[in-house]
N, CA, C, O and the ligand as a Tripos MOL2 file, in Angstrom:
@<TRIPOS>MOLECULE
protein
  293   291    74     0     0
PROTEIN
NO_CHARGES

@<TRIPOS>ATOM
      1 N           0.8730   -1.2410    0.0120 N.3       1 MET1
      2 CA         -0.0330   -0.0130    0.0120 C.3       1 MET1
      3 C           0.8710    1.1890   -0.0150 C.2       1 MET1
      4 O           1.9830    1.1510    0.5110 O.2       1 MET1
      5 N           0.3960    2.2720   -0.6330 N.am      2 ILE2
      6 CA          1.0530    3.5680   -0.7360 C.3       2 ILE2
      7 C           0.1450    4.5870   -0.0700 C.2       2 ILE2
      8 O          -1.0570    4.6370   -0.3300 O.2       2 ILE2
      9 N           0.7340    5.3870    0.7850 N.am      3 LYS3
     10 CA         -0.0280    6.4520    1.4100 C.3       3 LYS3
     11 C           0.3890    7.8030    0.7590 C.2       3 LYS3
     12 O           1.5640    8.0840    0.5210 O.2       3 LYS3
     13 N          -0.5980    8.5630    0.5070 N.am      4 PHE4
     14 CA         -0.3100    9.9280   -0.0080 C.3       4 PHE4
     15 C          -1.3450   10.9100    0.4630 C.2       4 PHE4
     16 O          -2.4720   10.5500    0.8020 O.2       4 PHE4
     17 N          -0.9160   12.2220    0.4780 N.am      5 ASP5
     18 CA         -1.9890   13.2330    0.7490 C.3       5 ASP5
     19 C          -2.2920   14.0800   -0.4390 C.2       5 ASP5
     20 O          -1.3810   14.3570   -1.2200 O.2       5 ASP5
     21 N          -3.4380   14.4870   -0.6210 N.am      6 CYS6
     22 CA         -3.7970   15.3640   -1.6870 C.3       6 CYS6
     23 C          -3.0360   16.6140   -1.5260 C.2       6 CYS6
     24 O          -2.9770   17.1950   -0.4420 O.2       6 CYS6
     25 N          -2.4280   17.0520   -2.6420 N.am      7 SER7
     26 CA         -1.5280   18.2670   -2.6570 C.3       7 SER7
     27 C          -2.3230   19.4810   -2.3670 C.2       7 SER7
     28 O          -1.7500   20.4720   -1.9140 O.2       7 SER7
     29 N          -3.6860   19.4850   -2.6080 N.am      8 LYS8
     30 CA         -4.5290   20.6860   -2.4550 C.3       8 LYS8
     31 C          -5.1590   20.7510   -1.0740 C.2       8 LYS8
     32 O          -4.9810   21.6980   -0.3080 O.2       8 LYS8
     33 N          -5.9300   19.6560   -0.7930 N.am      9 CYS9
     34 CA         -6.7610   19.6850    0.3750 C.3       9 CYS9
     35 C          -6.1610   18.8790    1.5200 C.2       9 CYS9
     36 O          -6.6730   18.9400    2.6370 O.2       9 CYS9
     37 N          -5.0920   18.1270    1.2770 N.am     10 GLY10
     38 CA         -4.4450   17.3790    2.3060 C.3      10 GLY10
     39 C          -5.2020   16.1040    2.6950 C.2      10 GLY10
     40 O          -4.8220   15.4660    3.6770 O.2      10 GLY10
     41 N          -6.1520   15.7450    2.0410 N.am     11 HIS11
     42 CA         -6.9550   14.4540    2.3850 C.3      11 HIS11
     43 C          -5.9670   13.2810    2.1690 C.2      11 HIS11
     44 O          -5.2260   13.2150    1.1880 O.2      11 HIS11
     45 N          -6.0120   12.3970    3.1210 N.am     12 SER12
     46 CA         -5.0660   11.2860    3.1030 C.3      12 SER12
     47 C          -5.7710   10.0420    2.3770 C.2      12 SER12
     48 O          -6.9230    9.6910    2.6330 O.2      12 SER12
     49 N          -4.9670    9.4400    1.4730 N.am     13 TYR13
     50 CA         -5.4350    8.2890    0.7300 C.3      13 TYR13
     51 C          -4.4990    7.1510    0.9450 C.2      13 TYR13
     52 O          -3.3200    7.3530    1.2350 O.2      13 TYR13
     53 N          -5.0290    5.8920    0.8010 N.am     14 ARG14
     54 CA         -4.1560    4.7210    0.7450 C.3      14 ARG14
     55 C          -4.6230    4.0320   -0.5920 C.2      14 ARG14
     56 O          -5.7880    3.7420   -0.8630 O.2      14 ARG14
     57 N          -3.5580    3.8280   -1.3530 N.am     15 VAL15
     58 CA         -3.8110    3.1020   -2.6310 C.3      15 VAL15
     59 C          -2.8400    1.9330   -2.7160 C.2      15 VAL15
     60 O          -1.7850    1.9010   -2.0810 O.2      15 VAL15
     61 N          -3.2800    0.9230   -3.5800 N.am     16 SER16
     62 CA         -2.3980   -0.2630   -3.7120 C.3      16 SER16
     63 C          -1.1410    0.0890   -4.6270 C.2      16 SER16
     64 O          -1.1630    1.0080   -5.4460 O.2      16 SER16
     65 N          -0.1280   -0.6750   -4.4190 N.am     17 ASP17
     66 CA          1.1690   -0.3960   -4.9680 C.3      17 ASP17
     67 C           1.1180   -0.1870   -6.5330 C.2      17 ASP17
     68 O           1.9930    0.4660   -7.1010 O.2      17 ASP17
     69 N           0.0860   -0.7520   -7.1930 N.am     18 GLN18
     70 CA         -0.0090   -0.7070   -8.6520 C.3      18 GLN18
     71 C          -0.2450    0.7560   -9.1170 C.2      18 GLN18
     72 O          -0.1370    1.0470  -10.3080 O.2      18 GLN18
     73 N          -0.5660    1.6730   -8.1720 N.am     19 TYR19
     74 CA         -0.7810    3.0250   -8.4960 C.3      19 TYR19
     75 C           0.4720    3.9250   -8.4400 C.2      19 TYR19
     76 O           0.4150    5.1320   -8.6750 O.2      19 TYR19
     77 N           1.5650    3.2930   -8.1270 N.am     20 ALA20
     78 CA          2.8850    3.9750   -8.0210 C.3      20 ALA20
     79 C           3.1160    4.7070   -9.4370 C.2      20 ALA20
     80 O           2.9800    4.0810  -10.4880 O.2      20 ALA20
     81 N           3.4380    5.9280   -9.4090 N.am     21 GLY21
     82 CA          3.7960    6.6810  -10.6150 C.3      21 GLY21
     83 C           2.5530    7.0000  -11.4430 C.2      21 GLY21
     84 O           2.7210    7.5220  -12.5450 O.2      21 GLY21
     85 N           1.3660    6.7410  -11.0230 N.am     22 LYS22
     86 CA          0.1610    6.9700  -11.7100 C.3      22 LYS22
     87 C          -0.5530    8.2200  -11.1350 C.2      22 LYS22
     88 O          -0.1770    8.6980  -10.0650 O.2      22 LYS22
     89 N          -1.5370    8.7270  -11.8080 N.am     23 ARG23
     90 CA         -2.2430    9.9300  -11.3240 C.3      23 ARG23
     91 C          -3.6380    9.5460  -10.9160 C.2      23 ARG23
     92 O          -4.3440    8.8380  -11.6340 O.2      23 ARG23
     93 N          -4.0440   10.0440   -9.6970 N.am     24 VAL24
     94 CA         -5.3700    9.7080   -9.2400 C.3      24 VAL24
     95 C          -6.0620   11.0830   -8.9280 C.2      24 VAL24
     96 O          -5.4230   12.0870   -8.6120 O.2      24 VAL24
     97 N          -7.4090   11.0350   -9.0460 N.am     25 ARG25
     98 CA         -8.1110   12.2780   -8.7540 C.3      25 ARG25
     99 C          -8.6170   12.2200   -7.3310 C.2      25 ARG25
    100 O          -9.1940   11.2260   -6.8900 O.2      25 ARG25
    101 N          -8.3740   13.3600   -6.5940 N.am     26 CYS26
    102 CA         -8.8650   13.4010   -5.1680 C.3      26 CYS26
    103 C         -10.3990   13.4390   -5.1740 C.2      26 CYS26
    104 O         -10.9980   14.2140   -5.9190 O.2      26 CYS26
    105 N         -11.0190   12.6170   -4.3570 N.am     27 ARG27
    106 CA        -12.4240   12.5330   -4.2810 C.3      27 ARG27
    107 C         -13.0210   13.7600   -3.5990 C.2      27 ARG27
    108 O         -14.1940   14.0800   -3.7920 O.2      27 ARG27
    109 N         -12.2170   14.4310   -2.8130 N.am     28 GLU28
    110 CA        -12.7230   15.5140   -2.0710 C.3      28 GLU28
    111 C         -12.7660   16.8990   -2.8590 C.2      28 GLU28
    112 O         -13.7440   17.6450   -2.8030 O.2      28 GLU28
    113 N         -11.6400   17.1700   -3.5850 N.am     29 CYS29
    114 CA        -11.5400   18.4500   -4.2810 C.3      29 CYS29
    115 C         -11.2630   18.3360   -5.7810 C.2      29 CYS29
    116 O         -11.1740   19.3550   -6.4650 O.2      29 CYS29
    117 N         -11.1230   17.0730   -6.3190 N.am     30 GLY30
    118 CA        -10.9660   16.8960   -7.6720 C.3      30 GLY30
    119 C          -9.6000   17.1340   -8.1930 C.2      30 GLY30
    120 O          -9.3840   16.9720   -9.3940 O.2      30 GLY30
    121 N          -8.6300   17.5190   -7.3560 N.am     31 THR31
    122 CA         -7.2340   17.6700   -7.8110 C.3      31 THR31
    123 C          -6.5970   16.4150   -8.2420 C.2      31 THR31
    124 O          -6.7050   15.4000   -7.5540 O.2      31 THR31
    125 N          -5.8890   16.4340   -9.4250 N.am     32 ILE32
    126 CA         -5.1670   15.2860   -9.8460 C.3      32 ILE32
    127 C          -3.8490   15.2160   -9.1220 C.2      32 ILE32
    128 O          -3.0800   16.1750   -9.1910 O.2      32 ILE32
    129 N          -3.5500   14.1660   -8.4490 N.am     33 ASN33
    130 CA         -2.3120   13.9270   -7.7250 C.3      33 ASN33
    131 C          -1.5620   12.8940   -8.3510 C.2      33 ASN33
    132 O          -2.0940   11.8490   -8.7250 O.2      33 ASN33
    133 N          -0.2670   13.1550   -8.4930 N.am     34 ARG34
    134 CA          0.6110   12.0870   -9.1210 C.3      34 ARG34
    135 C           1.2030   11.3350   -7.9360 C.2      34 ARG34
    136 O           1.7450   11.9260   -7.0030 O.2      34 ARG34
    137 N           1.0840   10.0270   -8.0030 N.am     35 ILE35
    138 CA          1.5760    9.2540   -6.8790 C.3      35 ILE35
    139 C           2.9890    8.8890   -7.1600 C.2      35 ILE35
    140 O           3.3190    8.3100   -8.1950 O.2      35 ILE35
    141 N           3.8400    9.2450   -6.1980 N.am     36 SER36
    142 CA          5.2150    9.0230   -6.4290 C.3      36 SER36
    143 C           5.6010    7.6140   -6.0670 C.2      36 SER36
    144 O           5.2090    7.1100   -5.0140 O.2      36 SER36
    145 N           6.3400    6.9920   -6.8970 N.am     37 ALA37
    146 CA          6.7800    5.6430   -6.6270 C.3      37 ALA37
    147 C           7.8860    5.5790   -5.4520 C.2      37 ALA37
    148 O           8.2130    4.5220   -4.9110 O.2      37 ALA37
    149 N           8.3890    6.7720   -5.1440 N.am     38 ALA38
    150 CA          9.4230    6.8310   -4.1280 C.3      38 ALA38
    151 C           8.8410    6.6440   -2.7930 C.2      38 ALA38
    152 O           9.5510    6.2730   -1.8580 O.2      38 ALA38
    153 N           7.4950    6.8980   -2.6430 N.am     39 THR39
    154 CA          6.9010    6.7950   -1.3220 C.3      39 THR39
    155 C           6.9520    5.2620   -0.7890 C.2      39 THR39
    156 O           6.7520    4.9620    0.3880 O.2      39 THR39
    157 N           7.2230    4.4150   -1.7310 N.am     40 GLN40
    158 CA          7.1970    2.9980   -1.3600 C.3      40 GLN40
    159 C           8.5210    2.6980   -0.5640 C.2      40 GLN40
    160 O           8.5770    1.8030    0.2800 O.2      40 GLN40
    161 N           9.5820    3.5080   -0.8910 N.am     41 LYS41
    162 CA         10.8900    3.1750   -0.3500 C.3      41 LYS41
    163 C          10.8960    3.4530    1.1770 C.2      41 LYS41
    164 O          10.4410    4.4960    1.6460 O.2      41 LYS41
    165 N          11.4210    2.4940    1.9010 N.am     42 LYS42
    166 CA         11.6210    2.7100    3.3080 C.3      42 LYS42
    167 C          12.9770    3.3180    3.5370 C.2      42 LYS42
    168 O          13.9830    2.9580    2.9250 O.2      42 LYS42
    169 N          12.9490    4.2640    4.4570 N.am     43 ILE43
    170 CA         14.2220    4.9480    4.7720 C.3      43 ILE43
    171 C          14.7970    4.2550    6.0190 C.2      43 ILE43
    172 O          14.1560    4.2630    7.0690 O.2      43 ILE43
    173 N          16.0040    3.6510    5.9190 N.am     44 GLY44
    174 CA         16.5200    3.1120    7.0720 C.3      44 GLY44
    175 C          17.1440    4.0470    8.0080 C.2      44 GLY44
    176 O          17.2310    5.2340    7.6920 O.2      44 GLY44
    177 N          17.6140    3.5970    9.2020 N.am     45 ALA45
    178 CA         18.1230    4.4540   10.2040 C.3      45 ALA45
    179 C          19.4240    5.0720    9.6960 C.2      45 ALA45
    180 O          19.6980    6.2470    9.9410 O.2      45 ALA45
    181 N          20.2290    4.2660    8.9810 N.am     46 GLY46
    182 CA         21.5000    4.7850    8.4110 C.3      46 GLY46
    183 C          21.2760    5.9460    7.5360 C.2      46 GLY46
    184 O          22.0440    6.9070    7.5800 O.2      46 GLY46
    185 N          20.2770    5.9090    6.7530 N.am     47 ASP47
    186 CA         20.0050    6.9520    5.7390 C.3      47 ASP47
    187 C          19.6530    8.2470    6.3920 C.2      47 ASP47
    188 O          19.9770    9.3280    5.9000 O.2      47 ASP47
    189 N          18.9580    8.1200    7.5490 N.am     48 SER48
    190 CA         18.4670    9.4100    8.2100 C.3      48 SER48
    191 C          19.7330   10.0180    8.9200 C.2      48 SER48
    192 O          19.8510   11.2390    9.0180 O.2      48 SER48
    193 N          20.6340    9.1900    9.3910 N.am     49 VAL49
    194 CA         21.8820    9.7380    9.9980 C.3      49 VAL49
    195 C          22.6510   10.4930    8.9340 C.2      49 VAL49
    196 O          23.1000   11.6160    9.1610 O.2      49 VAL49
    197 N          22.7990    9.8930    7.8020 N.am     50 ALA50
    198 CA         23.5570   10.4920    6.6880 C.3      50 ALA50
    199 C          22.9170   11.8010    6.2610 C.2      50 ALA50
    200 O          23.5820   12.8070    6.0160 O.2      50 ALA50
    201 N          21.5730   11.7380    6.1830 N.am     51 ALA51
    202 CA         20.7890   12.9580    5.8230 C.3      51 ALA51
    203 C          21.0430   14.0940    6.8060 C.2      51 ALA51
    204 O          21.2330   15.2470    6.4170 O.2      51 ALA51
    205 N          21.0410   13.7310    8.1160 N.am     52 PHE52
    206 CA         21.2780   14.6710    9.1880 C.3      52 PHE52
    207 C          22.6420   15.2750    9.1190 C.2      52 PHE52
    208 O          22.8130   16.4790    9.3090 O.2      52 PHE52
    209 N          23.6020   14.4570    8.8520 N.am     53 ASN53
    210 CA         24.9570   14.9370    8.6840 C.3      53 ASN53
    211 C          25.0770   15.8840    7.4960 C.2      53 ASN53
    212 O          25.7540   16.9080    7.5930 O.2      53 ASN53
    213 N          24.4480   15.5680    6.4050 N.am     54 ASN54
    214 CA         24.4450   16.4220    5.2810 C.3      54 ASN54
    215 C          23.8970   17.7630    5.5510 C.2      54 ASN54
    216 O          24.4140   18.7780    5.0830 O.2      54 ASN54
    217 N          22.7650   17.7710    6.3670 N.am     55 LEU55
    218 CA         22.0660   18.9740    6.6980 C.3      55 LEU55
    219 C          23.0330   19.8600    7.5400 C.2      55 LEU55
    220 O          23.0880   21.0790    7.3720 O.2      55 LEU55
    221 N          23.8240   19.1670    8.4890 N.am     56 LEU56
    222 CA         24.6720   19.9970    9.3020 C.3      56 LEU56
    223 C          25.7810   20.5590    8.4660 C.2      56 LEU56
    224 O          26.2150   21.6890    8.6910 O.2      56 LEU56
    225 N          26.2580   19.7900    7.4930 N.am     57 ARG57
    226 CA         27.3330   20.3130    6.5700 C.3      57 ARG57
    227 C          26.7860   21.5140    5.7930 C.2      57 ARG57
    228 O          27.4920   22.5040    5.6020 O.2      57 ARG57
    229 N          25.6070   21.4320    5.3720 N.am     58 GLU58
    230 CA         24.9760   22.4640    4.5220 C.3      58 GLU58
    231 C          24.8650   23.7530    5.4690 C.2      58 GLU58
    232 O          25.1820   24.8630    5.0420 O.2      58 GLU58
    233 N          24.4320   23.5650    6.6870 N.am     59 LEU59
    234 CA         24.3210   24.6910    7.6100 C.3      59 LEU59
    235 C          25.6160   25.4120    7.8920 C.2      59 LEU59
    236 O          25.6950   26.6400    7.8740 O.2      59 LEU59
    237 N          26.6480   24.5920    8.1570 N.am     60 SER60
    238 CA         27.8860   25.1620    8.5000 C.3      60 SER60
    239 C          28.5540   25.8700    7.2720 C.2      60 SER60
    240 O          29.3880   26.7590    7.4430 O.2      60 SER60
    241 N          28.1680   25.4520    6.0410 N.am     61 LYS61
    242 CA         28.6310   26.0560    4.8570 C.3      61 LYS61
    243 C          28.0340   27.4920    4.7180 C.2      61 LYS61
    244 O          28.7060   28.4380    4.3090 O.2      61 LYS61
    245 N          26.7050   27.5880    5.0930 N.am     62 TYR62
    246 CA         26.0070   28.8990    4.9800 C.3      62 TYR62
    247 C          26.5870   29.7910    6.0000 C.2      62 TYR62
    248 O          26.7510   30.9830    5.7380 O.2      62 TYR62
    249 N          26.9290   29.2670    7.2130 N.am     63 GLU63
    250 CA         27.5590   30.1080    8.2250 C.3      63 GLU63
    251 C          28.8410   30.7620    7.7520 C.2      63 GLU63
    252 O          29.1240   31.9310    8.0150 O.2      63 GLU63
    253 N          29.6320   29.9090    7.0070 N.am     64 GLN64
    254 CA         30.9390   30.4320    6.5800 C.3      64 GLN64
    255 C          30.6620   31.4120    5.4640 C.2      64 GLN64
    256 O          31.4170   32.3730    5.3180 O.2      64 GLN64
    257 N          29.6440   31.2320    4.6840 N.am     65 GLN65
    258 CA         29.4210   32.1570    3.5650 C.3      65 GLN65
    259 C          28.8120   33.4710    3.9900 C.2      65 GLN65
    260 O          28.8510   34.4580    3.2550 O.2      65 GLN65
    261 N          28.2390   33.4740    5.2030 N.am     66 ALA66
    262 CA         27.5680   34.6500    5.6190 C.3      66 ALA66
    263 C          28.5270   35.8290    5.7200 C.2      66 ALA66
    264 O          29.5630   35.7280    6.3760 O.2      66 ALA66
    265 N          28.1900   36.9530    5.0740 N.am     67 PRO67
    266 CA         29.1520   38.0960    5.1410 C.3      67 PRO67
    267 C          29.1620   38.7210    6.5600 C.2      67 PRO67
    268 O          28.1970   38.6860    7.3250 O.2      67 PRO67
    269 N          30.3220   39.2800    6.8190 N.am     68 ALA68
    270 CA         30.4320   39.9930    8.1820 C.3      68 ALA68
    271 C          29.5730   41.2330    8.0520 C.2      68 ALA68
    272 O          29.4080   41.7640    6.9540 O.2      68 ALA68
    273 N          29.0320   41.6930    9.1480 N.am     69 ILE69
    274 CA         28.3920   42.9210    9.1780 C.3      69 ILE69
    275 C          29.2960   44.1040    9.1890 C.2      69 ILE69
    276 O          30.1720   44.2210   10.0460 O.2      69 ILE69
    277 N          29.0820   45.0400    8.1900 N.am     70 GLU70
    278 CA         29.9280   46.1720    8.0390 C.3      70 GLU70
    279 C          29.2010   47.4440    8.4260 C.2      70 GLU70
    280 O          28.1480   47.7390    7.8600 O.2      70 GLU70
    281 N          29.6960   48.1630    9.3150 N.am     71 ALA71
    282 CA         29.1520   49.4480    9.6560 C.3      71 ALA71
    283 C          29.4420   50.5140    8.6490 C.2      71 ALA71
    284 O          30.5650   50.6170    8.1540 O.2      71 ALA71
    285 N          28.4330   51.3270    8.3270 N.am     72 ASP72
    286 CA         28.6640   52.4210    7.3870 C.3      72 ASP72
    287 C          29.5780   53.4790    8.0590 C.2      72 ASP72
    288 O          29.4450   53.8060    9.2380 O.2      72 ASP72
    289 N          30.4690   53.9660    7.2670 N.am     73 ALA73
    290 CA         31.4310   54.9740    7.8480 C.3      73 ALA73
    291 C          30.7860   56.3210    7.8870 C.2      73 ALA73
    292 O          31.4050   57.2890    8.3280 O.2      73 ALA73
    293 ZN         -8.0450   17.0950   -2.4250 Zn       74 ZN74
@<TRIPOS>BOND
     1     1     2 1
     2     2     3 1
     3     3     4 2
     4     3     5 am
     5     5     6 1
     6     6     7 1
     7     7     8 2
     8     7     9 am
     9     9    10 1
    10    10    11 1
    11    11    12 2
    12    11    13 am
    13    13    14 1
    14    14    15 1
    15    15    16 2
    16    15    17 am
    17    17    18 1
    18    18    19 1
    19    19    20 2
    20    19    21 am
    21    21    22 1
    22    22    23 1
    23    23    24 2
    24    23    25 am
    25    25    26 1
    26    26    27 1
    27    27    28 2
    28    27    29 am
    29    29    30 1
    30    30    31 1
    31    31    32 2
    32    31    33 am
    33    33    34 1
    34    34    35 1
    35    35    36 2
    36    35    37 am
    37    37    38 1
    38    38    39 1
    39    39    40 2
    40    39    41 am
    41    41    42 1
    42    42    43 1
    43    43    44 2
    44    43    45 am
    45    45    46 1
    46    46    47 1
    47    47    48 2
    48    47    49 am
    49    49    50 1
    50    50    51 1
    51    51    52 2
    52    51    53 am
    53    53    54 1
    54    54    55 1
    55    55    56 2
    56    55    57 am
    57    57    58 1
    58    58    59 1
    59    59    60 2
    60    59    61 am
    61    61    62 1
    62    62    63 1
    63    63    64 2
    64    63    65 am
    65    65    66 1
    66    66    67 1
    67    67    68 2
    68    67    69 am
    69    69    70 1
    70    70    71 1
    71    71    72 2
    72    71    73 am
    73    73    74 1
    74    74    75 1
    75    75    76 2
    76    75    77 am
    77    77    78 1
    78    78    79 1
    79    79    80 2
    80    79    81 am
    81    81    82 1
    82    82    83 1
    83    83    84 2
    84    83    85 am
    85    85    86 1
    86    86    87 1
    87    87    88 2
    88    87    89 am
    89    89    90 1
    90    90    91 1
    91    91    92 2
    92    91    93 am
    93    93    94 1
    94    94    95 1
    95    95    96 2
    96    95    97 am
    97    97    98 1
    98    98    99 1
    99    99   100 2
   100    99   101 am
   101   101   102 1
   102   102   103 1
   103   103   104 2
   104   103   105 am
   105   105   106 1
   106   106   107 1
   107   107   108 2
   108   107   109 am
   109   109   110 1
   110   110   111 1
   111   111   112 2
   112   111   113 am
   113   113   114 1
   114   114   115 1
   115   115   116 2
   116   115   117 am
   117   117   118 1
   118   118   119 1
   119   119   120 2
   120   119   121 am
   121   121   122 1
   122   122   123 1
   123   123   124 2
   124   123   125 am
   125   125   126 1
   126   126   127 1
   127   127   128 2
   128   127   129 am
   129   129   130 1
   130   130   131 1
   131   131   132 2
   132   131   133 am
   133   133   134 1
   134   134   135 1
   135   135   136 2
   136   135   137 am
   137   137   138 1
   138   138   139 1
   139   139   140 2
   140   139   141 am
   141   141   142 1
   142   142   143 1
   143   143   144 2
   144   143   145 am
   145   145   146 1
   146   146   147 1
   147   147   148 2
   148   147   149 am
   149   149   150 1
   150   150   151 1
   151   151   152 2
   152   151   153 am
   153   153   154 1
   154   154   155 1
   155   155   156 2
   156   155   157 am
   157   157   158 1
   158   158   159 1
   159   159   160 2
   160   159   161 am
   161   161   162 1
   162   162   163 1
   163   163   164 2
   164   163   165 am
   165   165   166 1
   166   166   167 1
   167   167   168 2
   168   167   169 am
   169   169   170 1
   170   170   171 1
   171   171   172 2
   172   171   173 am
   173   173   174 1
   174   174   175 1
   175   175   176 2
   176   175   177 am
   177   177   178 1
   178   178   179 1
   179   179   180 2
   180   179   181 am
   181   181   182 1
   182   182   183 1
   183   183   184 2
   184   183   185 am
   185   185   186 1
   186   186   187 1
   187   187   188 2
   188   187   189 am
   189   189   190 1
   190   190   191 1
   191   191   192 2
   192   191   193 am
   193   193   194 1
   194   194   195 1
   195   195   196 2
   196   195   197 am
   197   197   198 1
   198   198   199 1
   199   199   200 2
   200   199   201 am
   201   201   202 1
   202   202   203 1
   203   203   204 2
   204   203   205 am
   205   205   206 1
   206   206   207 1
   207   207   208 2
   208   207   209 am
   209   209   210 1
   210   210   211 1
   211   211   212 2
   212   211   213 am
   213   213   214 1
   214   214   215 1
   215   215   216 2
   216   215   217 am
   217   217   218 1
   218   218   219 1
   219   219   220 2
   220   219   221 am
   221   221   222 1
   222   222   223 1
   223   223   224 2
   224   223   225 am
   225   225   226 1
   226   226   227 1
   227   227   228 2
   228   227   229 am
   229   229   230 1
   230   230   231 1
   231   231   232 2
   232   231   233 am
   233   233   234 1
   234   234   235 1
   235   235   236 2
   236   235   237 am
   237   237   238 1
   238   238   239 1
   239   239   240 2
   240   239   241 am
   241   241   242 1
   242   242   243 1
   243   243   244 2
   244   243   245 am
   245   245   246 1
   246   246   247 1
   247   247   248 2
   248   247   249 am
   249   249   250 1
   250   250   251 1
   251   251   252 2
   252   251   253 am
   253   253   254 1
   254   254   255 1
   255   255   256 2
   256   255   257 am
   257   257   258 1
   258   258   259 1
   259   259   260 2
   260   259   261 am
   261   261   262 1
   262   262   263 1
   263   263   264 2
   264   263   265 am
   265   265   266 1
   266   266   267 1
   267   267   268 2
   268   267   269 am
   269   269   270 1
   270   270   271 1
   271   271   272 2
   272   271   273 am
   273   273   274 1
   274   274   275 1
   275   275   276 2
   276   275   277 am
   277   277   278 1
   278   278   279 1
   279   279   280 2
   280   279   281 am
   281   281   282 1
   282   282   283 1
   283   283   284 2
   284   283   285 am
   285   285   286 1
   286   286   287 1
   287   287   288 2
   288   287   289 am
   289   289   290 1
   290   290   291 1
   291   291   292 2
@<TRIPOS>SUBSTRUCTURE
     1 MET1         2 RESIDUE 1 A MET
     2 ILE2         6 RESIDUE 1 A ILE
     3 LYS3        10 RESIDUE 1 A LYS
     4 PHE4        14 RESIDUE 1 A PHE
     5 ASP5        18 RESIDUE 1 A ASP
     6 CYS6        22 RESIDUE 1 A CYS
     7 SER7        26 RESIDUE 1 A SER
     8 LYS8        30 RESIDUE 1 A LYS
     9 CYS9        34 RESIDUE 1 A CYS
    10 GLY10       38 RESIDUE 1 A GLY
    11 HIS11       42 RESIDUE 1 A HIS
    12 SER12       46 RESIDUE 1 A SER
    13 TYR13       50 RESIDUE 1 A TYR
    14 ARG14       54 RESIDUE 1 A ARG
    15 VAL15       58 RESIDUE 1 A VAL
    16 SER16       62 RESIDUE 1 A SER
    17 ASP17       66 RESIDUE 1 A ASP
    18 GLN18       70 RESIDUE 1 A GLN
    19 TYR19       74 RESIDUE 1 A TYR
    20 ALA20       78 RESIDUE 1 A ALA
    21 GLY21       82 RESIDUE 1 A GLY
    22 LYS22       86 RESIDUE 1 A LYS
    23 ARG23       90 RESIDUE 1 A ARG
    24 VAL24       94 RESIDUE 1 A VAL
    25 ARG25       98 RESIDUE 1 A ARG
    26 CYS26      102 RESIDUE 1 A CYS
    27 ARG27      106 RESIDUE 1 A ARG
    28 GLU28      110 RESIDUE 1 A GLU
    29 CYS29      114 RESIDUE 1 A CYS
    30 GLY30      118 RESIDUE 1 A GLY
    31 THR31      122 RESIDUE 1 A THR
    32 ILE32      126 RESIDUE 1 A ILE
    33 ASN33      130 RESIDUE 1 A ASN
    34 ARG34      134 RESIDUE 1 A ARG
    35 ILE35      138 RESIDUE 1 A ILE
    36 SER36      142 RESIDUE 1 A SER
    37 ALA37      146 RESIDUE 1 A ALA
    38 ALA38      150 RESIDUE 1 A ALA
    39 THR39      154 RESIDUE 1 A THR
    40 GLN40      158 RESIDUE 1 A GLN
    41 LYS41      162 RESIDUE 1 A LYS
    42 LYS42      166 RESIDUE 1 A LYS
    43 ILE43      170 RESIDUE 1 A ILE
    44 GLY44      174 RESIDUE 1 A GLY
    45 ALA45      178 RESIDUE 1 A ALA
    46 GLY46      182 RESIDUE 1 A GLY
    47 ASP47      186 RESIDUE 1 A ASP
    48 SER48      190 RESIDUE 1 A SER
    49 VAL49      194 RESIDUE 1 A VAL
    50 ALA50      198 RESIDUE 1 A ALA
    51 ALA51      202 RESIDUE 1 A ALA
    52 PHE52      206 RESIDUE 1 A PHE
    53 ASN53      210 RESIDUE 1 A ASN
    54 ASN54      214 RESIDUE 1 A ASN
    55 LEU55      218 RESIDUE 1 A LEU
    56 LEU56      222 RESIDUE 1 A LEU
    57 ARG57      226 RESIDUE 1 A ARG
    58 GLU58      230 RESIDUE 1 A GLU
    59 LEU59      234 RESIDUE 1 A LEU
    60 SER60      238 RESIDUE 1 A SER
    61 LYS61      242 RESIDUE 1 A LYS
    62 TYR62      246 RESIDUE 1 A TYR
    63 GLU63      250 RESIDUE 1 A GLU
    64 GLN64      254 RESIDUE 1 A GLN
    65 GLN65      258 RESIDUE 1 A GLN
    66 ALA66      262 RESIDUE 1 A ALA
    67 PRO67      266 RESIDUE 1 A PRO
    68 ALA68      270 RESIDUE 1 A ALA
    69 ILE69      274 RESIDUE 1 A ILE
    70 GLU70      278 RESIDUE 1 A GLU
    71 ALA71      282 RESIDUE 1 A ALA
    72 ASP72      286 RESIDUE 1 A ASP
    73 ALA73      290 RESIDUE 1 A ALA
    74 ZN74       293 GROUP 0 **** ****
C-alpha cells in the first residue's frame, strides 16, 4: 500500500502499489495527484543519520558564507 496526501486539500489516501507513478483524482476536491513511486521506499536508520550529517554540513557552509556585518562609515 502507498499512502499519499492530496496536494491541495491534504486528504489522506491509501492506494495499492499498482498506482505508483500514476495519477489519481482526489475525491474531495478533484485535484489530480501524481503518486510518487518513491513513497514506497523505506528509509533506514543509516539513511537518516547520513541525511542529518548532510544537513549539518549545509548549515555550516552557509555560516561560513555569511558576510560579516559592516558598519557604514
Ligand atoms: Zn483534495
